[in-house]
C-alpha positions, 0 to 999 in steps of 0.5 A: 149551574154547578148542579147543572153542569155534574148531571152531565157529567154523571149521565154521560159517566154512566152512558160509557157504563153502560156495557159495564157487567153491573147491568144485566144483558139487553139492558141496554137499551134502558141505561141508553135512554135515561143517561139521554134524558139525563144528559138533556135536562142537565143541559136544559138545568144550564141553559136556565141561568141564560134564561135568567141573565136575559131577564126570565128571572122566572126560569130559577125555578125549573132546575129544581124540577129538571133535576127531581125528574132525574131522580124519579125518571131515570134512576129507576131506570137504571135502577131496572137495568142492574136489576135491583127491583123490575119497572116502578112504573109510579115514580117514572109517570112523577118523574115524567109529570115534574119535567114537564112542568120544568118545561112549562116553567121555562115557557112562562118565564120566556114571555118576560123574553119575548117583550124586550 
């Protein structure tokens, strides 16, 4: 829960800093995309607690995938926007796959809720 909340806070700070000089001119779209995806998965991490509280114990595995996906997908976007390196497609694609695994875990865990 704490990591999900901190993730949301960091995403908000990055979104607010999208026009800061640390990011290259014209790269605000990359920053916005990264911050929105990061914030969404921070909230999904918090939602896992709700799933667990109503019986979906398997949801406890999803936050690791959501937060790992943030590192693999969003951080390269921020680095590219800052001009530290070029597009990092391999980590970003791995991040997308990691996000998808987290969502599949959540969907599978929901089977325990749907029975009640």
